[in-house]
C-alpha positions in Angstrom: 0.0 0.0 0.0 1.4 3.4 -1.0 1.4 6.3 1.3 -1.3 8.0 -0.7 -3.5 4.9 -0.5 -2.9 4.7 3.3 -4.0 8.3 3.7 -7.1 7.7 1.7 -8.0 4.7 3.8 -7.3 6.5 7.0 -9.5 9.5 5.9 -12.3 7.0 4.9 -12.3 5.4 8.3 -12.2 8.7 10.1 -15.1 10.0 8.0 -17.1 6.8 8.4 -16.6 7.0 12.2 -17.7 10.6 12.3 -20.9 9.8 10.4 -21.7 6.8 12.7 -21.0 8.9 15.7 -23.2 11.7 14.4 -26.0 9.3 13.6 -25.8 7.9 17.1 -26.0 11.4 18.5 -29.2 12.1 16.5 -30.9 8.6 16.5 -31.8 8.4 20.1 -35.0 7.9 22.1 -37.8 9.8 20.3 -38.8 13.2 21.7 -42.3 13.8 23.1 -43.1 16.8 25.2 -41.7 15.4 28.4 -38.6 14.0 26.7 -37.9 17.5 25.3 -37.9 18.8 28.8 -35.3 16.3 29.7 -33.3 17.2 26.6 -33.4 20.9 27.7 -31.7 20.0 31.0 -28.9 18.0 29.3 -28.4 20.8 26.8 -28.0 23.2 29.7 -25.4 20.8 31.3 -23.3 20.9 28.2 -23.7 24.5 27.2 -24.2 26.6 30.3 -21.3 28.8 31.6 -18.8 26.5 33.2 -18.7 26.3 37.1 -21.8 28.4 37.6 -24.0 25.8 39.3 -23.8 25.6 43.0 -25.8 22.3 43.1 -28.2 20.1 41.3 -31.6 18.6 42.2 -31.9 14.9 41.4 -35.0 12.8 41.2 -38.0 11.6 39.2 -40.8 13.5 37.5 -41.9 14.9 40.9 -38.8 17.0 40.9 -39.2 17.9 37.2 -42.7 19.2 37.8 -42.0 20.6 41.3 -38.7 22.4 41.4 -38.5 26.1 40.4 -34.7 26.7 40.2 -35.3 30.4 40.0 -36.7 30.6 43.6 -33.3 30.2 45.3 -31.8 32.4 42.7 -34.3 35.2 43.4 -34.0 34.8 47.2 -30.4 34.0 47.8 -28.5 34.1 44.5 -28.1 30.3 44.6 -28.0 28.3 41.4 -29.6 24.8 41.8 -30.3 23.2 38.5 -32.8 20.3 38.1 -31.2 17.2 36.6 -34.3 15.0 37.1 -35.7 12.5 34.6 -39.0 10.6 34.6 -38.6 7.5 36.7 -34.9 8.3 37.3 -33.2 5.0 38.3 -31.4 5.6 41.6 -28.6 3.2 40.5 -27.6 5.8 37.9 -27.5 8.8 40.3 -23.8 8.8 40.9 -23.1 8.5 37.2 -25.3 11.5 36.5 -23.4 13.5 39.2 -20.1 12.4 37.7 -21.2 13.7 34.3 -22.2 17.1 35.8 -18.9 17.4 37.7 -17.1 17.4 34.3 -18.7 20.9 33.7 -19.8 22.2 37.1 -17.9 22.5 40.4 -20.8 21.4 42.5 -20.9 22.1 46.3 -24.0 20.0 47.0 -26.7 17.8 45.6 -30.3 17.6 46.5 -32.1 14.2 46.2 -35.8 13.4 46.4 -36.6 10.2 48.2 -39.4 9.1 45.9 -36.7 7.7 43.6 -36.1 5.0 46.1 -39.6 3.6 46.4 -40.3 0.2 44.9 -42.4 1.4 42.0 -39.5 3.5 40.7 -36.7 1.1 41.5 -38.4 -1.5 39.2 -36.9 0.3 36.3 -37.1 -0.3 32.5 -35.2 0.4 29.4 -36.8 3.8 28.6 -36.0 5.1 32.0 -32.3 4.1 31.6 -32.2 5.6 28.1 -33.7 8.9 29.4 -30.3 9.5 31.0 -27.7 7.5 28.9 -29.1 8.5 25.5 -28.5 12.1 26.5 -25.0 11.7 27.8 -22.0 12.5 25.6 -19.8 9.6 24.6 -17.4 8.8 27.5 -16.2 6.1 29.8 -18.7 7.4 32.4 -21.6 6.8 29.9 -20.4 3.3 29.2 -20.0 2.5 32.9 -23.5 3.9 33.6 -25.1 1.7 30.9 -23.2 -1.4 32.0 -24.1 -0.9 35.7 -27.8 -0.2 35.0 -28.2 -3.3 32.8 -26.4 -5.6 35.3 -28.3 -4.2 38.2 -31.7 -4.6 36.6 -30.8 -8.1 35.5 -29.9 -8.9 39.1 -32.9 -7.5 40.8 -35.6 -7.5 38.1 -34.7 -10.2 35.6 -36.7 -10.1 32.4 -37.5 -6.4 32.6 -35.1 -5.6 29.8 -34.8 -7.6 26.6 -31.6 -9.7 26.9 -30.9 -10.1 23.2 -27.4 -9.0 22.2 -28.7 -6.5 19.7 -30.9 -4.8 22.3 -28.0 -4.7 24.8 -25.7 -3.1 22.2 -28.3 -0.6 21.3 -27.9 1.1 24.7 -24.3 1.9 23.7 -25.2 2.5 20.1 -28.8 3.9 19.9 -28.7 3.8 16.1 -29.3 0.0 16.4 -32.5 0.6 18.2 -33.9 3.7 16.5 -32.6 3.4 12.9 -36.2 2.7 11.6 -37.1 6.3 12.5 -35.5 7.3 9.2 -38.4 5.6 7.3 -41.2 5.3 9.9 -41.4 7.9 12.6 -39.1 10.4 11.1 -36.8 12.8 12.9 -37.6 16.0 14.7 -35.8 19.3 14.8 -35.2 18.6 18.5 -33.1 15.5 17.6 -30.6 17.6 15.8 -30.9 21.0 17.6 -31.6 20.4 21.3 -34.2 22.7 22.7 -33.1 25.3 25.1 -34.9 26.1 28.4 -35.7 29.8 28.8 -36.5 29.3 32.6 -33.5 27.2 33.8 -35.4 23.9 33.7 -38.8 25.0 35.0 -41.5 22.7 33.7 -43.7 24.7 31.3 -46.1 22.4 29.6 -49.9 22.9 29.6 -50.3 20.4 32.5 -48.9 23.0 34.8 -52.3 24.5 35.0 -54.2 21.4 36.0 -55.9 21.2 39.4 -57.1 17.8 40.6 -59.8 18.4 43.1 -59.6 14.7 44.3 -56.2 15.2 45.8 -56.3 14.9 49.6 -53.0 16.1 51.0 -52.6 14.5 54.4 -49.6 14.0 56.7 -48.5 10.5 57.5 -46.4 9.8 60.6 -46.2 6.0 60.5 -43.0 4.3 59.5 -42.7 1.3 57.1 -39.9 -1.2 56.4 -37.0 -0.8 54.1 -35.6 -3.5 51.9 -31.9 -4.5 51.8 -31.8 -3.2 48.2 -32.9 0.3 49.3 -30.3 0.5 52.1 -27.5 -0.9 49.9 -28.3 1.7 47.2 -28.2 4.5 49.8 -24.9 3.3 51.3 -23.3 3.1 47.8 -24.5 6.6 47.1 -23.1 7.9 50.5 -19.7 6.3 49.7 -19.6 8.1 46.4 -20.7 11.6 47.6 -18.3 11.4 50.6 -15.4 10.5 48.3 -16.4 13.6 46.2 -16.8 15.7 49.3 -20.3 16.7 48.3 -22.9 18.0 50.7 -26.1 16.0 50.3 -29.6 17.3 51.2 -32.6 15.0 51.0 -36.3 15.9 50.5 -39.5 13.9 50.5 -41.4 15.9 47.8 -45.1 16.6 48.6 -47.3 13.8 47.3 -50.7 12.2 48.0 -49.7 8.6 47.3 -51.3 5.8 49.3 -50.4 5.3 52.9 -48.2 2.3 52.5 -45.9 4.2 50.1 -45.8 7.2 52.4 -44.8 5.0 55.3 -41.8 3.6 53.3 -40.9 7.2 52.4 -40.9 8.0 56.1 -38.6 5.1 56.7 -36.2 6.4 54.1 -36.3 9.8 55.6 -35.6 8.3 59.1 -32.7 6.2 57.7 -30.9 9.1 56.0 -31.4 11.3 59.1 -29.8 8.7 61.3 -26.9 8.6 58.9 -26.4 12.3 59.6 -28.0 13.8 56.4 -30.5 16.7 56.5 -34.0 15.8 55.1 -37.1 17.9 54.7 -40.1 15.4 54.9 -43.4 16.7 53.6 -45.2 14.0 55.5 -44.5 16.0 58.6 -47.8 17.8 59.6 -45.9 20.8 60.9 -44.0 21.2 57.6 -47.2 20.8 55.6 -48.9 23.5 57.6 -45.9 25.8 57.7 -45.2 25.5 53.9 -48.8 26.4 53.0 -49.1 23.4 50.7 -52.7 22.4 49.8 -54.7 20.0 47.6 -55.1 22.6 44.8 -51.3 22.6 44.3 -51.4 19.3 42.5 -52.0 18.2 38.9 -52.5 14.6 40.2 -51.5 12.6 43.3 -47.8 12.8 42.6 -47.1 16.0 40.6 -47.3 19.6 41.6 -48.8 22.2 39.2 -47.3 25.6 38.6 -48.9 27.1 41.7 -47.7 24.2 43.9 -44.3 24.2 42.4 -43.8 27.8 43.4 -45.1 27.2 46.9 -42.9 24.2 47.4 -39.8 25.8 45.9 -40.0 29.0 47.9 -40.3 27.0 51.1 -37.6 24.5 50.2 -35.2 27.3 49.1 -35.3 28.7 52.7 -34.6 25.2 54.1 -31.8 24.7 51.6 -30.1 28.0 52.4 -30.4 27.6 56.1 -29.0 24.1 56.0 -26.1 25.0 53.7 -25.3 28.2 55.6 -24.7 26.2 58.8 -22.0 24.0 57.2 -20.6 25.7 54.1 -20.1 29.1 52.6 -23.1 30.0 50.5 -22.2 32.6 47.9 -24.7 35.1 46.4 -24.1 35.2 42.7 -26.6 38.0 41.9 -24.8 40.7 39.9 -21.8 38.6 39.2 -20.4 38.3 35.7 -21.4 35.0 34.0 -24.8 34.8 35.8 -26.8 37.2 33.6 -28.8 34.4 32.1 -30.3 33.6 35.5 -31.8 37.1 35.7 -33.2 36.8 32.2 -34.7 33.4 33.1 -36.3 34.9 36.2 -38.0 37.6 34.1 -39.3 34.9 31.7 -40.5 32.8 34.6 -42.5 35.7 36.1 -44.3 36.3 32.8 -45.0 32.5 32.5 -46.3 32.3 36.1 -48.7 35.2 35.8 -50.1 33.8 32.5 -50.4 30.4 34.1 -52.3 31.7 37.1 -54.6 33.6 34.8 -55.4 30.4 33.0 -56.0 28.6 36.3 -58.4 31.4 37.5 -60.4 31.0 34.3 -60.5 27.2 34.4 -61.3 26.8 38.1 -63.4 29.8 39.3 -65.3 27.6 41.6 -62.3 27.0 43.8 -62.0 30.7 44.5 -58.2 30.4 44.9 -56.2 33.3 46.0 -53.0 33.9 44.1 -50.0 36.0 44.9 -48.5 38.1 42.2 
């Protein structure tokens, strides 16, 4: 082979590799409304100003719908970005933090305990892909996929198709979603990831829903934890201690059945005994003090825009007071590099006022009082 032939072959393989890598970047889990919200968060991870996030909020869709990152910004100049995904597998939590740490010098992480309840732990392929299909190619992504598949096989055998092609498709999504070229088609969001104008605040139409059947009641009884739950927590503690990260837990407001709430109480008790702060919205005093009510929900698990604001303002105070006791909390308002947070706050205020107006029109019988 001549030098010229070698260079041509080398260029061919480089070009082919680039095309395959590009197709794998595009041909991922299809976007629906909720998936686009997740994509917005990962776009922020990879494009936001480096080292401008103080912390992240991890968890399931309860966090996605319930956390207004602009509340701690407006009150304290803190930046706490939501990196939540629907049904977020807790086994992937440390890999998600590891990915964020490549771009942001985090001081703390916030974790919702709902991700450790049995209904969420019994994960599936789409919940894993929600995270791994959005990650950039790296050893961390590969390790995350391998761990998630092995863990699911061990604890919930049969939940994920065991064929070799399916397993490979987690590493190379093109193998799973190649038919979209001819069947479903691609969306603009597959190529150009959507950008959040409100720092990850959930902004779909469902934010205006009020479910009048929601009965928000405290629960003080404590259930039993499984060995799997405690092992996952201890593995997580080992990781965050190694990274020297402060961890704050919260049991998000929800109106799930009593048995589930009792297990969530047991989780809150466990992490408290291990020395971690936790805000448990099963506590009757906290429920009363926060001002949460049944009209704050879109269903038994998820907060609407009104409830998200109520929760976030209350939790922001708890977060600030907890962190101020142990670490230096810096106010970034007015600092160079944080201008986008002020812009996002302005966008959020407009969105919130429009949302409240819609809720007033839809539910006049509730005679709800709203704050501007």
